[in-house]
C-alpha positions in Angstrom: -29.6 -100.7 -149.9 -28.7 -97.3 -151.5 -28.5 -96.2 -155.1 -25.0 -95.3 -156.1 -25.8 -92.3 -158.2 -26.5 -88.6 -157.9 -29.5 -87.6 -155.7 -31.5 -84.6 -154.8 -32.0 -85.9 -151.2 -29.3 -84.0 -149.3 -27.7 -85.8 -146.4 -24.3 -84.0 -146.6 -25.2 -80.3 -146.4 -24.6 -79.9 -150.1 -27.8 -77.9 -150.4 -26.0 -74.8 -149.1 -23.3 -75.2 -151.7 -26.0 -75.4 -154.5 -27.6 -72.3 -153.0 -24.3 -70.5 -153.1 -23.8 -71.4 -156.7 -27.3 -70.2 -157.6 -26.7 -66.8 -155.9 -23.5 -66.4 -157.9 -25.3 -67.3 -161.1 -28.0 -64.7 -160.4 -25.4 -61.9 -160.1 -26.0 -60.4 -163.5 -22.7 -58.5 -163.8 -20.6 -61.7 -163.5 -22.0 -63.2 -166.8 -20.8 -64.9 -168.9 -19.5 -67.1 -166.2 -17.9 -70.5 -165.7 -18.0 -72.2 -162.3 -16.0 -75.3 -161.4 -17.3 -77.7 -158.8 -14.2 -79.6 -157.8 -13.7 -82.6 -155.7 -12.5 -86.2 -155.6 -14.5 -89.0 -157.2 -17.5 -89.8 -155.1 -17.7 -86.7 -152.9 -21.1 -85.6 -154.4 -20.4 -83.3 -157.3 -23.2 -84.7 -159.4 -25.6 -84.5 -156.5 -24.8 -80.8 -156.2 -25.6 -80.3 -159.8 -28.9 -82.2 -159.3 -29.8 -79.9 -156.3 -28.8 -76.8 -158.3 -31.0 -77.9 -161.2 -34.0 -78.4 -158.8 -33.5 -74.9 -157.4 -33.4 -73.3 -160.8 -36.6 -75.2 -161.7 -38.3 -73.9 -158.6 -37.3 -70.3 -159.4 -38.5 -70.7 -163.0 -41.9 -72.1 -161.8 -42.3 -69.3 -159.3 -41.5 -66.8 -162.1 -38.6 -65.4 -160.0 -36.3 -65.6 -163.0 -36.4 -66.7 -166.6 -33.6 -69.2 -166.6 -33.3 -72.3 -168.7 -31.1 -75.1 -167.3 -29.5 -77.7 -169.6 -27.7 -80.8 -168.3 -25.0 -82.3 -170.4 -23.1 -85.5 -169.5 -20.0 -85.6 -171.6 -19.1 -89.2 -170.7 -22.2 -90.4 -172.5 -21.1 -88.8 -175.8 -17.3 -89.4 -175.7 -17.4 -92.5 -178.0 -20.7 -91.9 -179.8 -19.6 -88.7 -181.7 -17.4 -85.7 -181.4 -17.9 -84.4 -177.8 -17.4 -80.8 -178.8 -20.2 -80.7 -181.4 -22.4 -83.0 -179.3 -22.4 -80.2 -176.6 -23.1 -77.5 -179.1 -25.9 -79.5 -180.7 -27.5 -80.2 -177.3 -27.5 -76.6 -176.3 -28.9 -75.3 -179.6 -31.6 -78.1 -179.6 -32.7 -77.3 -176.1 -33.1 -73.6 -176.9 -34.9 -74.3 -180.2 -37.4 -76.5 -178.4 -38.5 -73.7 -176.1 -40.4 -72.0 -178.9 -40.9 -74.6 -181.7 -43.3 -72.3 -183.7 -41.1 -69.2 -183.6 -39.8 -68.9 -187.2 -37.0 -66.6 -186.3 -35.6 -68.9 -183.6 -35.9 -72.0 -185.8 -34.1 -70.2 -188.6 -31.3 -69.2 -186.3 -31.1 -72.8 -185.0 -31.0 -74.1 -188.5 -28.1 -71.8 -189.4 -26.2 -72.8 -186.2 -26.7 -76.5 -187.0 -25.2 -75.9 -190.5 -22.2 -74.3 -188.9 -21.8 -77.2 -186.5 -21.9 -79.6 -189.5 -19.3 -77.5 -191.3 -17.1 -77.7 -188.3 -17.6 -81.5 -188.1 -16.4 -81.8 -191.6 -13.5 -79.4 -191.1 -12.4 -81.4 -188.0 -11.2 -78.4 -186.1 -8.5 -79.8 -183.9 -7.5 -78.8 -180.4 -4.5 -77.1 -181.9 -6.6 -74.9 -184.1 -8.8 -74.0 -181.1 -5.8 -73.1 -179.0 -4.5 -70.9 -181.8 -7.7 -68.9 -181.6 -7.6 -68.7 -177.8 -3.9 -68.0 -177.2 -2.8 -66.4 -180.5 0.0 -69.0 -180.8 0.4 -70.2 -184.4 -0.2 -73.8 -185.3 1.8 -73.8 -188.6 0.9 -77.4 -189.5 -2.8 -76.4 -189.7 -2.5 -73.4 -191.9 -1.8 -75.4 -195.0 -4.8 -77.7 -194.3 -7.4 -75.0 -193.8 -8.2 -74.5 -197.5 -8.6 -78.3 -198.1 -10.9 -78.6 -195.0 -13.1 -75.7 -196.2 -13.4 -77.1 -199.8 -14.2 -80.5 -198.4 -16.8 -79.0 -196.1 -18.4 -77.2 -199.0 -18.6 -80.4 -201.0 -20.0 -82.6 -198.3 -22.5 -80.2 -196.9 -23.6 -79.3 -200.4 -24.4 -83.0 -201.0 -26.4 -83.1 -197.8 -28.4 -80.0 -198.8 -28.7 -80.5 -202.5 -32.2 -79.0 -202.6 -30.8 -75.5 -201.8 -29.4 -73.4 -204.6 -25.9 -72.0 -204.6 -27.3 -68.5 -204.3 -29.6 -69.3 -201.3 -29.2 -66.5 -198.7 -28.9 -69.2 -196.0 -25.9 -70.9 -197.6 -23.2 -69.6 -195.3 -20.4 -71.5 -197.0 -20.5 -69.1 -199.9 -20.1 -66.0 -197.8 -16.7 -64.4 -198.1 -16.3 -63.4 -194.5 -16.7 -67.0 -193.3 -14.0 -68.6 -195.5 -11.9 -69.6 -192.4 -12.3 -71.6 -189.3 -11.7 -68.6 -187.1 -14.4 -66.6 -188.9 -16.8 -69.6 -188.6 -16.3 -69.6 -184.8 -17.0 -65.8 -184.7 -20.1 -66.2 -186.8 -21.3 -69.0 -184.6 -20.8 -67.0 -181.5 -22.8 -64.0 -182.9 -25.7 -66.2 -184.0 -25.7 -68.1 -180.8 -25.8 -64.9 -178.8 -28.7 -63.7 -181.0 -30.5 -67.0 -180.4 -30.4 -66.5 -176.6 -31.6 -62.9 -176.9 -34.5 -64.0 -179.1 -35.5 -66.8 -176.8 -37.7 -65.9 -173.8 -35.0 -66.6 -171.2 -32.8 -64.2 -169.2 -29.9 -66.6 -169.6 -29.1 -70.2 -169.8 -27.2 -72.5 -167.4 -25.3 -75.4 -168.8 -24.4 -78.1 -166.3 -21.6 -80.2 -167.5 -21.3 -83.4 -165.5 -18.8 -86.3 -165.3 -16.1 -84.4 -167.1 -13.4 -86.2 -165.2 -14.8 -89.6 -166.4 -14.1 -88.7 -170.0 -11.0 -89.6 -172.0 -8.5 -86.7 -172.3 -9.5 -86.0 -175.9 -13.2 -85.6 -175.0 -12.3 -83.3 -172.0 -10.4 -81.0 -174.3 -13.1 -81.0 -176.9 -15.8 -80.0 -174.3 -13.6 -77.3 -172.9 -13.0 -76.0 -176.4 -16.7 -75.9 -177.2 -17.4 -73.9 -174.0 -14.7 -71.3 -174.4 -14.7 -70.9 -178.2 -18.3 -71.3 -179.2 -20.8 -71.1 -176.3 -19.2 -68.6 -173.9 -21.2 -65.6 -174.7 -23.4 -63.1 -172.9 -26.3 -64.8 -171.2 -24.6 -68.1 -170.5 -23.3 -69.7 -167.3 -21.5 -73.0 -167.2 -21.2 -75.2 -164.1 -18.6 -78.0 -164.6 -18.2 -80.8 -162.1 -14.7 -82.4 -162.2 -11.7 -83.6 -160.4 -9.0 -81.0 -161.0 -6.3 -83.6 -161.1 -8.1 -85.5 -163.9 -8.5 -82.3 -166.0 -4.9 -81.4 -165.5 -4.0 -84.9 -166.6 -6.1 -84.4 -169.8 -4.2 -81.2 -170.6 -0.9 -82.9 -170.1 -1.9 -85.7 -172.4 -3.1 -83.2 -175.0 0.1 -81.2 -174.9 2.8 -83.9 -174.2 5.7 -81.9 -175.7 5.4 -78.7 -173.6 8.7 -77.0 -172.9 10.2 -77.6 -169.4 9.5 -74.0 -168.4 5.7 -74.6 -169.0 5.3 -76.8 -165.9 2.4 -74.6 -164.6 0.7 -74.6 -167.9 -1.8 -77.3 -167.0 -2.9 -75.4 -163.9 -3.0 -72.1 -165.8 -5.1 -73.7 -168.6 -7.8 -74.7 -166.1 -7.7 -71.4 -164.2 -8.1 -69.5 -167.5 -11.3 -71.4 -168.2 -12.8 -71.4 -164.7 -13.5 -68.0 -163.1 -14.9 -69.3 -159.8 -13.7 -72.6 -158.4 -15.7 -74.3 -155.6 -14.1 -77.2 -153.9 -16.1 -79.9 -152.1 -14.4 -81.1 -148.9 -14.2 -84.7 -147.7 -16.1 -85.7 -144.5 -14.4 -85.5 -141.2 -14.9 -88.2 -138.5 -18.0 -86.7 -137.0 -19.6 -86.1 -140.4 -18.7 -89.6 -141.5 -20.4 -91.1 -138.4 -23.5 -88.9 -139.0 -23.7 -89.9 -142.7 -23.5 -93.6 -141.8 -26.3 -93.1 -139.3 -28.4 -91.2 -141.8 -28.0 -94.1 -144.3 -29.0 -96.5 -141.6 -32.0 -94.4 -140.8 -33.0 -94.1 -144.4 -33.0 -97.9 -144.6 -35.0 -98.1 -141.3 -37.6 -95.7 -142.7 -37.9 -97.7 -145.9 -36.7 -94.7 -147.9 -39.4 -92.3 -146.6 -37.6 -89.2 -147.8 -40.1 -86.8 -146.2 -39.5 -88.2 -142.8 -35.8 -88.5 -143.4 -35.6 -84.9 -144.4 -37.5 -83.8 -141.2 -34.9 -85.7 -139.1 -32.1 -84.0 -140.9 -33.6 -80.6 -140.4 -34.3 -81.3 -136.7 -30.7 -82.4 -136.3 -29.4 -79.2 -137.9 -31.4 -77.1 -135.5 -29.5 -78.7 -132.6 -26.4 -76.8 -133.7 -25.7 -73.3 -132.5 -23.4 -72.8 -135.4 -23.4 -74.7 -138.7 -19.8 -76.0 -138.1 -20.5 -77.4 -134.6 -19.5 -81.1 -134.3 -22.8 -82.5 -133.0 -23.3 -86.2 -133.0 -26.5 -87.5 -134.6 -27.6 -89.5 -131.6 -30.4 -92.0 -131.2 -32.1 -89.5 -128.8 -32.1 -86.8 -131.5 -33.5 -89.2 -134.1 -36.2 -90.6 -131.8 -37.3 -87.1 -130.8 -37.5 -86.1 -134.5 -39.6 -89.1 -135.5 -41.6 -89.1 -132.3 -41.1 -92.8 -131.5 -38.6 -95.3 -130.1 -37.4 -98.3 -132.1 -35.1 -101.0 -130.5 -34.1 -102.2 -134.0 -32.9 -98.8 -135.0 -30.9 -98.4 -131.8 -29.1 -101.6 -132.5 -28.4 -100.5 -136.1 -27.0 -97.2 -134.9 -24.6 -99.0 -132.6 -23.2 -100.7 -135.7 -22.8 -97.3 -137.2 -20.8 -96.2 -134.1 -18.7 -99.3 -134.5 -17.9 -98.6 -138.2 -17.2 -94.9 -137.9 -13.6 -94.7 -136.6 -12.3 -97.2 -139.2 -14.3 -96.0 -142.2 -13.5 -92.3 -141.4 -9.8 -93.1 -141.5 -9.7 -95.8 -144.2 -12.1 -94.3 -146.7 -10.9 -90.7 -146.2 -14.4 -89.3 -145.7 -15.5 -90.3 -149.3 -19.4 -90.5 -149.3 -19.5 -92.9 -152.3 -17.0 -95.3 -150.8 -18.9 -95.2 -147.5 -22.2 -95.9 -149.3 -20.6 -98.8 -151.2 -19.3 -100.4 -148.0 -22.8 -100.1 -146.5 -24.4 -101.6 -149.6 -22.1 -104.6 -149.4 -22.9 -105.0 -145.7 -26.7 -105.0 -146.3 -26.3 -107.1 -149.5 -24.6 -109.8 -147.3 -27.4 -109.5 -144.7 -29.9 -110.1 -147.5 -27.9 -113.1 -148.7 -28.0 -114.4 -145.2 -31.8 -114.1 -145.1 -32.2 -115.8 -148.5 -30.1 -118.8 -147.2 -32.1 -118.9 -144.0 -29.1 -117.7 -141.9 -30.7 -114.5 -140.5 -31.0 -116.0 -137.0 -27.3 -116.9 -137.1 -25.6 -113.9 -138.8 -25.3 -110.8 -136.7 -24.8 -107.5 -138.4 -22.2 -106.2 -135.8 -20.0 -109.4 -136.3 -20.4 -109.2 -140.0 -19.4 -105.5 -140.0 -16.3 -106.2 -137.9 -15.2 -108.9 -140.3 -15.8 -106.7 -143.3 -13.6 -104.0 -141.8 -10.8 -106.5 -141.6 -11.5 -107.7 -145.2 -11.5 -104.1 -146.5 -8.5 -102.7 -144.7 -6.3 -105.7 -143.8 -6.8 -108.2 -146.6 -3.8 -110.4 -145.8 -5.0 -110.9 -142.3 -8.5 -111.6 -143.5 -7.3 -114.1 -146.0 -5.4 -115.9 -143.2 -8.5 -115.9 -141.1 -10.5 -117.4 -144.0 -7.8 -120.1 -144.4 -8.0 -120.9 -140.7 -11.8 -120.9 -140.4 -12.5 -123.0 -143.5 -10.2 -125.8 -142.3 -11.7 -126.1 -138.8 -14.6 -128.3 -137.7 -16.4 -125.6 -135.7 -15.5 -122.5 -137.7 -13.8 -120.8 -134.7 -10.5 -118.9 -135.1 -8.1 -120.0 -132.4 -5.8 -117.2 -133.5 -8.4 -114.4 -132.8 -9.4 -116.2 -129.6 -5.8 -116.1 -128.3 -5.3 -112.5 -129.3 -8.6 -111.4 -127.7 -7.7 -113.3 -124.5 -4.4 -111.3 -124.4 -6.3 -108.1 -124.8 -8.6 -109.0 -121.8 -5.5 -109.9 -119.7 -4.0 -106.4 -120.5 -1.2 -107.9 -122.7 -0.1 -106.7 -126.1 -2.3 -108.4 -128.8 0.5 -108.6 -131.3 1.6 -111.5 -133.5 5.0 -109.9 -134.1 6.8 -110.9 -130.9 8.7 -108.1 -129.0 9.7 -106.0 -132.0 8.3 -102.5 -132.3 4.8 -102.8 -133.9 4.4 -101.3 -137.3 1.4 -99.3 -138.6 -0.4 -102.5 -139.8 0.0 -104.1 -136.3 -1.4 -101.0 -134.6 -4.4 -101.0 -137.0 -5.0 -104.7 -136.3 -4.9 -104.0 -132.5 -7.5 -101.3 -133.0 -9.6 -103.7 -135.0 -9.4 -106.3 -132.2 -10.6 -103.8 -129.7 -13.8 -103.1 -131.7 -17.1 -104.5 -130.4 -18.2 -107.2 -130.5 -15.8 -109.8 -129.3 -15.8 -112.8 -131.8 -14.2 -115.4 -129.5 -16.1 -118.7 -129.8 -18.2 -117.3 -132.7 -18.6 -119.8 -135.6 -17.4 -117.6 -138.5 -18.3 -120.0 -141.3 -21.7 -118.4 -142.1 -20.0 -115.0 -142.4 -17.4 -116.4 -144.8 -20.2 -118.2 -146.8 -22.3 -115.1 -147.4 -19.2 -113.2 -148.5 -19.0 -115.5 -151.6 -20.0 -112.6 -153.9 -16.4 -111.4 -153.3 -15.0 -114.7 -154.7 -14.1 -116.0 -151.2 -14.8 -119.8 -151.0 -14.1 -122.6 -148.7 -11.2 -123.9 -150.7 -8.0 -122.0 -149.8 -6.4 -123.0 -153.1 -9.1 -121.1 -155.0 -8.4 -117.7 -153.3 -7.7 -114.9 -155.7 -4.0 -114.4 -156.3 -2.6 -111.2 -154.7 -1.0 -109.9 -157.9 -4.4 -110.1 -159.7 -6.2 -108.5 -156.7 -4.4 -105.2 -157.4 -5.3 -105.3 -161.1 -8.9 -106.2 -160.2 -9.1 -103.2 -157.8 -7.9 -100.9 -160.6 -10.3 -102.4 -163.1 -13.2 -101.9 -160.7 -12.0 -98.5 -159.3 -14.2 -96.0 -161.3 -10.9 -94.2 -162.0 -9.7 -93.5 -165.6 -6.1 -93.5 -164.3 -6.6 -96.8 -162.6 -8.2 -98.3 -165.7 -5.3 -97.1 -167.9 -2.7 -98.6 -165.5 -4.7 -101.9 -165.3 -4.8 -102.1 -169.1 -1.0 -101.8 -169.3 -0.6 -104.6 -166.7 -3.2 -106.8 -168.5 -0.8 -107.1 -171.5 1.9 -108.6 -169.2 -0.2 -111.4 -167.7 -1.3 -114.8 -169.1 -4.6 -115.6 -170.8 -5.5 -117.8 -167.8 -5.1 -114.8 -165.4 -7.1 -112.6 -167.7 -9.9 -115.2 -167.6 -9.7 -115.2 -163.8 -10.1 -111.4 -163.7 -13.0 -111.6 -166.3 -14.8 -114.3 -164.2 -14.6 -112.1 -161.0 -15.8 -108.9 -162.7 -18.5 -110.7 -164.7 -19.9 -112.2 -161.4 -19.8 -108.7 -159.8 -21.5 -107.0 -162.7 -24.5 -109.3 -162.4 -25.3 -107.6 -159.1 -25.2 -104.1 -160.6 -28.4 -102.2 -159.8 -28.0 -99.2 -162.1 -27.6 -100.2 -165.7 -28.5 -96.8 -167.2 -24.9 -95.7 -166.7 -22.1 -98.1 -167.3 -21.3 -100.1 -164.1 -17.7 -100.1 -162.9 -17.2 -103.9 -163.3 -18.3 -103.7 -167.0 -15.8 -100.8 -167.5 -13.2 -103.3 -166.3 -14.4 -106.0 -168.6 -14.1 -103.7 -171.5 -10.4 -103.2 -170.7 -9.9 -107.0 -170.6 -11.6 -107.8 -173.9 -9.5 -105.0 -175.5 -6.4 -107.1 -174.7 -8.0 -110.6 -174.7 -10.2 -110.8 -177.9 -11.2 -114.4 -177.2 -13.5 -113.2 -174.4 -15.5 -110.8 -176.6 -18.3 -113.4 -177.2 -18.6 -114.0 -173.4 -18.9 -110.3 -172.8 -21.6 -109.9 -175.4 -23.4 -112.9 -173.8 -23.3 -111.1 -170.5 -25.0 -108.0 -172.0 -27.6 -110.2 -173.6 -28.6 -111.4 -170.1 -29.6 -107.9 -169.0 -33.2 -106.7 -169.6 -33.2 -104.1 -172.4 -35.6 -101.9 -170.4 -32.9 -101.3 -167.7 -30.0 -100.5 -170.1 -28.6 -97.2 -171.2 -27.3 -96.2 -174.6 -23.7 -97.0 -173.5 -24.4 -100.7 -174.5 -24.6 -99.8 -178.2 -21.6 -97.4 -178.1 -19.3 -99.7 -176.2 -20.1 -102.7 -178.4 -19.1 -100.8 -181.6 -15.4 -101.7 -181.0 -16.0 -105.5 -181.1 -13.4 -107.2 -183.4 -14.0 -111.0 -183.6 -16.5 -112.3 -186.2 -18.5 -114.5 -183.8 -18.9 -111.6 -181.4 -19.9 -109.2 -184.2 -22.8 -111.6 -185.2 -24.0 -111.7 -181.6 -23.8 -107.9 -181.4 -25.9 -107.6 -184.6 -28.5 -109.9 -183.2 -28.6 -108.0 -179.9 -29.0 -104.7 -181.7 -32.0 -106.2 -183.6 -33.5 -107.2 -180.2 -33.0 -103.7 -179.0 -34.6 -102.3 -182.1 -37.6 -104.6 -181.8 -38.5 -103.8 -178.2 -40.7 -100.8 -177.1 -39.9 -100.5 -173.3 -36.7 -98.5 -173.8 -37.2 -95.9 -176.7 -33.8 -94.3 -176.3 -32.0 -97.7 -176.6 -34.2 -98.6 -179.6 -33.3 -95.4 -181.4 -29.5 -95.8 -180.8 -29.6 -99.4 -181.9 -31.5 -98.6 -185.0 -29.0 -95.9 -185.9 -26.1 -98.4 -185.3 -27.7 -101.0 -187.6 -27.8 -98.6 -190.6 
């Protein structure tokens, strides 16, 4: 199976994109610079940042350039603290760590941290920030500035009581810094000085998962970049889905006049000087990607050998855009051996390619998820002793029907689970018509619709499943909540909500949350059961899994399920968990669940395998 996260193992040609970005970054006269890496969810934006980070590190180690690269994931901070100041603190901390014994650098860092604290207290809103950028007045804020500044002086003065009012480092007393705007200017000057004093030519800040943040956090991070950190010697590389950023801007400015329709697009264009858009895979690229995943599994994740095959394949092209199929012959020539098992596996890849290329729109992450499910079910077959019965090509064909024609698949499950021998007479009759050259349609003589055409295409895929006992294939699909009792099949109306809850899309989650309010408690429990079951098979718990994201939306509406949700998190090993566990549990409301959360945090605090989780839990218990 394959890890569903960013990687520096390039199977998509993204290395060239990362190299292009690095060359742009190294062009001195373009700085300060902001680059946007745009693309749909799952196309590999995070992997490009990972590849770029690796290239910067190689240059630094080879003394080609003095660049310091900082990675910031805004999604991890959106609920933990103010995302704007979290980014600022991260950048200043990273620079201060480069020379911990340099008094001048440490003094500058200390001063910058004071300014960040001042801004936290002042609660500089997006409206104030946009006033500074655009020059448009925010009249409601003008009357509040004095109160914010006085409050900031009092609170920071309490924190730093050991310093006298006449201390030369006490920036709150300086006349020129008695406004938010002047604080921003002062921060920018000191930040620029910090970079110049550090032993780096310039810094690169990689901002990842921006499109996974809530609209408020997106705006805060963009504010921090443009207002505070965008100075000489800085380059920002942001990975995001343009549509999600534009959505965040619309949410932040809901009352824009009708003649400001292009404002959301202009807002983004003003922040990003150089946009780089990541294309989706075409049919040939999809097929080659599936084969490379199959090969990776066959080689037992030997990345050195996998990379050599990929490089050998690229040499077979006269031009980089040539549509060359990654054939078994090319692979066997690259690895210097034949493998019957690999040949059979690649035939399955050929079988999957046409449908996945069309149905999944060339999205690498969705392709990888489909492949993970395929290999997960083959593993389940082995565990249950069915490996001699279940054939991968038959399973793959059935999964295509399940994924792209769920109604027909449900009808097939109903039929198969009520027969003695597990054979679908409907499929047998349709395949017989196909062999006789007749139309394999269940719709009589009427003109076939698109769904009918797709079904015919599915029927024509190899292998033929006439006379195949399909019960083992249905059985190993039980992780998708398909059982042998037709009455227990998941209701269609809930299936749509489930898909949104498990979609990895903020828009989908918001839409699902609205629909959750309109269904019964029983239906919410059914959704909870399904997502809870799926979450237990999550392999990456450092980042919040999609099923758990959906569960959080359910318990937000159905508070009675909070204790069950906490119980689920208790079942995960603390060493595998990321800090999101603590931040997401902070919103628990019911008393029983709160007690369980407190006990769980104490468990986190007492363990030593996961120091990050220990520190976050300790802070939450204070």
